[in-house]
C-alpha positions as CSV (number, residue, x, y, z in Angstrom):
1,M,-6.9,-4.9,12.3
2,R,-3.9,-4.4,14.7
3,K,-1.5,-1.5,14.0
4,V,1.0,-2.4,16.7
5,R,2.6,-5.6,18.0
6,P,4.0,-6.3,21.4
7,N,7.7,-6.1,22.1
8,F,8.6,-9.8,22.4
9,D,12.2,-9.2,23.5
10,L,11.4,-6.5,26.1
11,P,8.0,-7.1,27.8
12,D,8.2,-3.6,29.4
13,G,9.3,-2.0,26.1
14,L,7.2,0.0,23.8
15,D,5.0,-1.7,21.2
16,T,6.2,-1.8,17.6
17,V,4.1,0.2,15.1
18,L,3.6,-2.0,12.1
19,E,4.1,-0.8,8.5
20,V,1.1,-2.8,7.4
21,P,-1.8,-3.6,9.9
22,I,-2.2,-7.2,10.7
23,P,-5.7,-8.9,10.8
24,E,-7.3,-9.8,14.2
25,E,-7.2,-13.5,13.3
26,M,-3.6,-13.5,14.2
27,F,-4.5,-12.6,17.8
28,V,-7.3,-15.0,18.4
29,S,-7.1,-17.1,21.6
30,N,-6.0,-20.6,21.2
31,K,-7.7,-23.7,22.6
32,N,-6.0,-23.3,25.9
33,G,-7.4,-19.8,26.3
34,H,-4.0,-18.1,25.8
35,R,-3.5,-15.2,23.5
36,S,-1.5,-16.3,20.5
37,W,1.4,-13.8,20.9
38,Q,3.9,-16.5,20.0
39,H,2.0,-17.5,17.0
40,M,2.0,-13.8,16.0
41,K,5.7,-13.6,16.5
42,S,6.4,-16.7,14.4
43,W,4.0,-15.2,11.7
44,T,5.9,-11.9,11.5
45,N,9.3,-13.6,11.4
46,M,8.4,-16.6,9.2
47,K,11.2,-18.1,7.2
48,P,10.8,-20.1,4.0
49,N,9.6,-23.6,4.7
50,S,9.5,-22.8,8.5
51,E,6.0,-24.1,8.9
52,R,4.6,-27.5,8.1
53,S,2.5,-27.5,4.9
54,P,-0.5,-29.6,4.0
55,A,0.5,-32.8,2.1
56,S,-1.3,-31.7,-1.1
57,M,0.4,-28.3,-1.1
58,T,3.8,-29.8,-0.5
59,A,3.3,-32.3,-3.3
60,L,2.3,-29.6,-5.7
61,F,4.3,-26.5,-4.9
62,G,7.1,-27.8,-2.7
63,G,6.0,-26.0,0.5
64,R,3.9,-23.2,1.9
65,S,6.3,-20.5,1.2
66,T,6.4,-21.3,-2.5
67,E,2.6,-21.1,-2.6
68,I,2.7,-17.7,-0.9
69,Q,5.2,-16.4,-3.5
70,L,3.0,-17.7,-6.3
71,L,-0.1,-16.0,-4.8
72,L,1.6,-12.7,-4.2
73,G,3.2,-12.8,-7.7
74,V,-0.1,-13.2,-9.4
75,I,-2.8,-11.7,-7.2
76,G,-0.8,-9.3,-5.1
77,A,-0.4,-6.2,-7.3
78,P,-1.8,-6.7,-10.9
79,L,-2.2,-3.7,-13.1
80,I,-5.0,-2.5,-15.4
81,P,-4.4,-3.1,-19.1
82,L,-3.9,0.6,-20.1
83,P,-3.2,4.0,-18.5
84,I,-6.1,6.2,-17.3
85,K,-6.1,9.8,-18.3
86,Y,-6.3,12.2,-15.4
87,D,-7.7,15.7,-16.1
88,H,-9.6,17.7,-13.6
89,D,-10.5,20.3,-16.1
90,N,-12.4,18.0,-18.4
91,S,-15.9,16.7,-17.5
92,I,-16.2,12.9,-17.0
93,S,-19.7,12.9,-18.5
94,K,-19.0,13.9,-22.0
95,N,-21.6,14.3,-24.8
96,I,-22.8,10.9,-25.9
97,K,-24.0,12.0,-29.3
98,D,-22.2,11.4,-32.6
99,H,-20.9,8.0,-31.5
100,P,-21.7,4.5,-32.6
101,I,-24.6,2.9,-30.7
102,E,-22.3,0.6,-28.7
103,S,-20.1,3.5,-27.6
104,S,-23.1,5.7,-26.9
105,M,-24.7,3.0,-24.7
106,A,-21.4,2.6,-22.8
107,K,-21.2,6.3,-22.1
108,Y,-24.7,6.4,-20.9
109,I,-24.0,3.5,-18.5
110,V,-20.9,5.3,-17.3
111,K,-23.1,8.4,-16.6
112,Q,-25.5,6.2,-14.6
113,Y,-22.5,4.8,-12.7
114,I,-21.2,8.3,-11.8
115,A,-24.6,9.2,-10.5
116,A,-24.8,6.0,-8.5
117,V,-21.5,6.5,-6.7
118,G,-22.2,10.0,-5.7
119,G,-22.1,12.3,-8.7
120,E,-19.5,14.1,-10.7
121,K,-19.0,17.0,-8.3
122,A,-18.2,14.6,-5.4
123,L,-15.8,12.6,-7.5
124,N,-14.0,15.7,-8.7
125,S,-13.5,16.8,-5.1
126,I,-11.2,13.8,-4.5
127,D,-7.6,14.7,-4.5
128,S,-6.2,11.5,-2.8
129,I,-7.3,8.2,-1.4
130,Y,-6.2,6.1,1.5
131,A,-7.5,2.5,2.2
132,M,-6.6,-0.2,4.7
133,G,-7.9,-3.7,4.6
134,K,-7.3,-7.4,4.9
135,V,-7.0,-10.3,2.5
136,K,-7.3,-14.1,2.5
137,M,-5.9,-15.9,-0.5
138,A,-5.2,-19.5,-1.5
139,A,-4.2,-21.7,-4.5
140,S,-7.2,-23.8,-4.8
141,E,-6.7,-26.2,-7.7
142,F,-4.2,-27.5,-10.2
143,S,-4.7,-29.7,-13.3
144,A,-2.4,-30.8,-16.1
145,G,-2.6,-32.6,-19.4
146,D,-6.1,-33.1,-20.6
147,G,-7.6,-31.6,-17.4
148,S,-6.1,-34.1,-15.0
149,L,-2.9,-34.8,-13.0
150,N,-2.4,-38.5,-12.7
151,N,-6.0,-38.9,-13.9
152,K,-7.3,-36.5,-11.3
153,I,-7.5,-32.8,-10.5
154,V,-5.5,-31.8,-7.4
155,K,-7.6,-29.8,-5.0
156,V,-5.2,-27.7,-2.8
157,R,-7.2,-25.5,-0.5
158,N,-10.5,-23.6,-0.4
159,L,-11.3,-20.3,1.3
160,R,-14.8,-21.5,2.1
161,N,-13.4,-24.3,4.2
162,G,-11.2,-22.1,6.3
163,G,-8.0,-22.5,4.3
164,G,-5.9,-19.8,2.9
165,E,-3.2,-17.3,3.9
166,V,-4.2,-14.2,5.8
167,G,-2.8,-10.7,5.5
168,G,-3.3,-7.0,5.4
169,F,-2.6,-4.1,3.0
170,V,-2.4,-0.3,2.9
171,L,-3.1,1.7,-0.3
172,W,-2.3,5.3,-1.1
173,Q,-3.2,7.2,-4.3
174,K,-2.8,10.7,-5.5
175,R,-4.1,10.1,-9.0
176,P,-4.4,6.9,-11.2
177,D,-0.6,6.9,-12.1
178,L,0.6,8.0,-8.6
179,W,0.0,5.3,-6.1
180,C,1.6,3.0,-3.6
181,L,0.7,-0.5,-2.1
182,E,2.1,-2.4,0.8
183,L,0.8,-5.9,1.3
184,V,1.8,-8.5,3.9
185,V,0.6,-12.1,3.7
186,S,1.7,-14.6,6.3
187,G,5.0,-12.8,6.9
188,W,5.8,-12.1,3.3
189,K,5.7,-8.5,2.2
190,I,5.5,-7.0,-1.3
191,S,5.5,-3.3,-2.2
192,A,4.4,-1.8,-5.5
193,G,3.8,1.7,-6.8
194,S,4.0,4.3,-9.5
195,D,5.6,7.8,-9.4
196,G,3.8,8.9,-12.6
197,K,6.8,8.0,-14.7
198,V,7.3,4.3,-14.0
199,A,5.4,1.5,-12.2
200,W,7.5,-0.8,-10.0
201,R,7.3,-3.8,-7.7
202,Q,9.5,-5.0,-4.9
203,T,9.4,-8.6,-3.4
204,P,11.5,-10.5,-0.9
205,W,12.6,-13.0,-3.6
206,H,13.4,-10.5,-6.3
207,H,15.1,-7.2,-6.6
208,S,13.0,-4.0,-7.4
209,H,12.0,-3.9,-11.0
210,A,10.0,-1.6,-13.3
211,S,7.2,-2.5,-15.7
212,R,7.4,-1.9,-19.4
213,G,5.4,0.9,-21.1
214,P,3.7,3.8,-19.4
215,P,2.7,3.5,-15.8
216,R,-0.8,2.0,-15.2
217,P,-3.2,1.9,-12.3
218,L,-3.3,-0.8,-9.7
219,R,-6.2,-3.2,-10.3
220,R,-7.3,-3.0,-6.6
221,F,-8.3,0.6,-7.0
222,L,-10.7,-0.4,-9.8
223,Q,-12.4,-3.0,-7.5
224,G,-14.7,-0.4,-6.1
225,L,-12.2,1.9,-4.3
226,D,-11.7,4.6,-7.0
227,P,-15.0,5.4,-8.8
228,R,-13.5,8.3,-10.8
229,S,-10.8,6.1,-12.3
230,T,-13.4,3.4,-13.0
231,A,-15.6,5.9,-14.9
232,N,-12.6,7.3,-16.8
233,L,-11.4,3.8,-17.8
234,F,-14.8,2.7,-19.2
235,S,-15.6,6.0,-20.8
236,N,-14.0,4.7,-24.0
237,S,-15.5,1.2,-23.8
238,V,-18.4,-0.4,-25.8
239,C,-21.5,-2.1,-24.6
240,V,-21.5,-5.8,-25.6
241,G,-24.6,-7.1,-24.0
242,E,-26.2,-8.2,-20.8
243,K,-25.5,-10.8,-18.1
244,T,-27.0,-11.9,-14.9
245,I,-24.6,-12.0,-12.0
246,N,-25.7,-13.2,-8.6
247,D,-29.4,-12.6,-9.6
248,E,-28.5,-9.1,-10.7
249,D,-29.2,-8.0,-14.3
250,C,-26.1,-6.3,-15.5
251,L,-24.9,-4.4,-18.6
252,N,-21.5,-5.5,-19.9
253,L,-18.9,-2.9,-21.0
254,K,-15.7,-4.1,-22.8
255,L,-12.4,-2.3,-23.3
256,E,-9.3,-3.7,-25.2
257,A,-5.8,-2.4,-25.0
258,E,-4.6,-1.0,-28.3
259,S,-1.9,-2.8,-30.3
260,S,0.5,0.1,-29.8
261,T,0.1,-0.2,-26.0
262,L,0.7,-4.0,-26.2
263,R,3.8,-3.5,-28.2
264,T,5.4,-1.2,-25.6
265,R,4.8,-3.9,-23.0
266,S,6.2,-6.7,-25.2
267,S,9.8,-7.8,-25.7
268,S,11.8,-9.9,-28.2
269,N,10.9,-13.1,-26.4
270,V,7.4,-12.3,-25.1
271,E,4.5,-11.0,-27.1
272,I,1.4,-9.7,-25.4
273,I,-1.3,-10.7,-27.9
274,R,-4.3,-9.2,-26.1
275,H,-5.4,-7.7,-22.8
276,T,-9.1,-7.1,-22.4
277,V,-11.1,-5.8,-19.4
278,W,-14.9,-6.1,-18.9
279,G,-17.1,-4.2,-16.4
280,Y,-20.5,-5.5,-15.4
281,F,-22.8,-2.7,-14.1
282,S,-26.1,-3.3,-12.3
283,Q,-29.2,-2.2,-14.2
284,R,-30.9,-1.7,-10.9
285,T,-28.3,0.3,-8.9
286,G,-25.9,1.5,-11.6
287,L,-23.0,0.2,-9.5
288,L,-20.1,-1.9,-10.7
289,V,-20.7,-5.5,-9.5
290,Q,-18.0,-7.4,-11.4
291,L,-14.6,-6.6,-12.9
292,E,-13.0,-9.1,-15.3
293,D,-9.8,-9.0,-17.3
294,S,-7.9,-11.5,-19.4
295,H,-4.5,-11.3,-21.1
296,L,-2.8,-13.7,-23.5
297,L,1.0,-14.1,-23.9
298,R,3.0,-15.9,-26.5
299,I,6.5,-17.0,-25.4
300,K,9.2,-18.0,-27.8
301,A,10.3,-21.5,-27.0
302,P,13.4,-23.5,-28.1
303,R,13.3,-25.0,-31.6
304,N,11.0,-22.3,-33.0
305,G,8.1,-23.3,-30.9
306,S,5.7,-21.1,-28.9
307,I,4.1,-21.4,-25.5
308,F,1.0,-19.5,-24.6
309,W,-0.2,-18.3,-21.2
310,E,-3.7,-17.0,-20.6
311,T,-4.5,-15.3,-17.3
312,T,-8.1,-14.5,-16.4
313,M,-9.2,-12.6,-13.2
314,E,-12.8,-12.2,-12.1
315,S,-13.6,-10.0,-9.2
316,W,-17.0,-9.7,-7.5
317,I,-17.4,-6.3,-5.9
318,Q,-19.7,-6.1,-2.9
319,D,-20.8,-4.2,0.3
320,Y,-21.0,-0.7,-1.0
321,K,-21.0,2.0,1.8
322,T,-21.1,5.7,1.5
323,I,-18.0,7.6,2.7
324,D,-18.1,11.4,2.5
325,G,-20.9,11.1,0.0
326,I,-19.2,8.6,-2.3
327,N,-20.2,4.9,-2.6
328,I,-17.2,2.7,-1.9
329,A,-17.1,-1.1,-2.1
330,H,-15.9,-2.6,1.2
331,A,-15.6,-6.3,0.3
332,G,-15.2,-8.7,-2.6
333,K,-13.6,-11.8,-3.9
334,T,-11.4,-12.6,-6.9
335,L,-10.9,-15.9,-8.8
336,V,-7.8,-16.4,-11.0
337,S,-7.1,-18.9,-13.7
338,L,-3.7,-19.5,-15.2
339,F,-3.8,-21.6,-18.4
340,R,-0.7,-22.8,-20.2
341,F,-1.0,-24.4,-23.7
342,G,0.6,-24.5,-27.1
343,E,2.7,-27.6,-27.0
344,N,1.4,-31.2,-26.8
345,S,-1.6,-31.8,-24.6
346,E,0.5,-33.4,-21.8
347,S,2.2,-30.0,-21.2
348,H,-1.0,-28.1,-20.8
349,S,-1.8,-27.0,-17.2
350,R,-4.3,-24.9,-15.4
351,T,-3.8,-23.3,-11.9
352,R,-6.7,-21.7,-10.0
353,M,-6.3,-19.2,-7.2
354,E,-8.8,-17.2,-5.1
355,E,-8.7,-14.1,-2.9
356,A,-11.3,-12.5,-0.5
357,W,-10.8,-9.0,0.8
358,T,-12.5,-6.5,3.1
359,I,-11.8,-2.8,3.5
360,E,-11.5,-1.6,7.1
361,E,-10.7,2.0,6.6
362,V,-11.1,4.5,3.7
363,D,-10.4,8.3,3.7
364,F,-10.1,11.0,1.0
365,N,-8.0,14.1,0.6
366,I,-5.1,13.1,2.8
367,K,-3.2,16.1,4.2
368,G,0.6,16.0,3.6
369,L,0.5,13.2,1.0
370,A,3.3,14.6,-1.2
371,I,4.8,13.1,-4.4
372,D,7.8,12.1,-2.3
373,C,5.6,9.4,-0.8
374,F,5.5,7.6,-4.2
375,L,9.2,7.6,-5.1
376,P,10.5,4.2,-6.3
377,P,13.1,2.2,-4.4
378,G,16.7,3.2,-4.8
379,D,17.7,-0.2,-6.2
380,L,15.1,0.0,-9.0
381,K,16.3,-1.6,-12.2
382,K,14.6,-1.2,-15.6
383,E,14.5,-4.6,-17.2
384,E,15.2,-5.0,-20.9
385,E,14.0,-8.5,-21.5
386,G,11.5,-11.0,-20.2
387,Y,8.3,-10.9,-18.1
388,G,8.8,-13.2,-15.2
389,I,8.8,-16.1,-17.6
390,V,10.2,-19.2,-15.9
391,S,12.3,-21.5,-17.9
392,S,14.0,-24.7,-16.7
393,N,17.4,-23.0,-16.6
394,I,16.3,-19.6,-15.4
395,R,16.6,-18.5,-11.8
396,L,13.1,-19.3,-10.5
397,P,11.1,-16.7,-8.6
398,F,9.2,-19.6,-7.1
399,K,11.3,-22.6,-6.0
400,L,9.1,-25.1,-7.8
401,R,10.2,-28.7,-7.6
402,N,10.2,-31.1,-10.5
403,G,8.2,-34.3,-10.4
404,S,5.3,-36.1,-12.0
405,T,2.8,-34.7,-9.5
406,R,4.5,-31.3,-8.8
407,V,4.4,-28.0,-10.7
408,S,7.7,-28.0,-12.5
409,G,9.7,-24.9,-13.3
410,S,8.8,-25.2,-17.0
411,K,5.1,-25.2,-16.2
412,I,4.8,-22.0,-14.2
413,V,5.1,-18.3,-15.1
414,A,5.0,-15.3,-12.8
415,I,2.0,-14.0,-14.6
416,D,2.0,-10.4,-13.8
417,V,3.3,-9.6,-17.3
418,D,5.1,-6.6,-15.8
419,E,7.3,-8.6,-13.5
420,C,10.6,-8.9,-15.3
421,E,13.2,-11.6,-14.7
422,E,16.9,-11.3,-15.2
423,S,18.7,-14.3,-16.6
424,S,21.9,-15.2,-18.4
425,D,20.0,-18.0,-20.1
426,D,17.9,-15.9,-22.4
427,E,18.4,-18.4,-25.2
428,E,16.2,-20.8,-23.3
429,L,13.1,-18.6,-23.7
């Protein structure tokens, strides 16, 4: 990962320190043997639709920049379904007696996980976390109607075949509700964070906005970076069975957001019906090997109808390494499925996305990391209605084109349910 870039305007000038490190892939020599500095310059200064897009991507999304906005809006900074309690005085490993068998089994599995990642004493010694890494993400597939688009499924790109957008990120955390993320993908940057009172997000195509309800942890921390928060999250879960994942026998813990929590995140136009998270823990190592969550929204449509959006994210967590006595995952991949239904079958659609990530640096107990580092942007606005729902007359966060073989504005939603969208056309929802 590169942390500085050359001064393109003044060759003898000082290098520029980057806010977010950039992957080495952007500096690989080209076929003529020259360093790709100019490619790097165009990458960091990329304008919407400034680069030619593959034909399938242009036909579906309307251009590369639109796809990047969709990826960042969905995969960039999703949150966990419910807040995680933070209390250094209470023991993580509570007594497992006097609980139903499913809850007792879950608490025993969490105890095994705590031991596998380094022990309760080591976890309690963590005051703050820093992580830096790189990502590669792509929209891989789109289908409409009864599983087809013009009688076929549109394959966009695949990470295994070298496709996808490359980027880097930096994470800071003081506790589960005090965190900050900066993520840059192909020249587009999003920032997100929580100051303990409100969780917020800032993107190039949308003003800074706050999520509904109490602040919640960033999902990326639960992908093997913050074992203590993972243990606290699943301490109130239930064991629902076993599953084999990549030839690894795992125990499955399930946790559902309470109805009261869902109501605080809903609005008059959008109802969050459920939000569930599952954790799959290896019976052999005790480590978390897969994290899955799913949420279902019901959106009020014109003429007393309803549209439903179901988002499912599955993350495989890999490459555990010991840092200061604590087992931290250093790689993984996430698959996302967005499913729209509720009207006639012709309006149904499914979009699939994928992300692969690696962690380059991790450190704990960062000196000087004060609460001021987590303050929200000055232009933060607390939205009153909506959740990034895209209607045909509402200002689109993604400039999606209409057409028989393109994803239209009425068929896409900015499915982080916490991203709110202002509009004067609320009656269209």
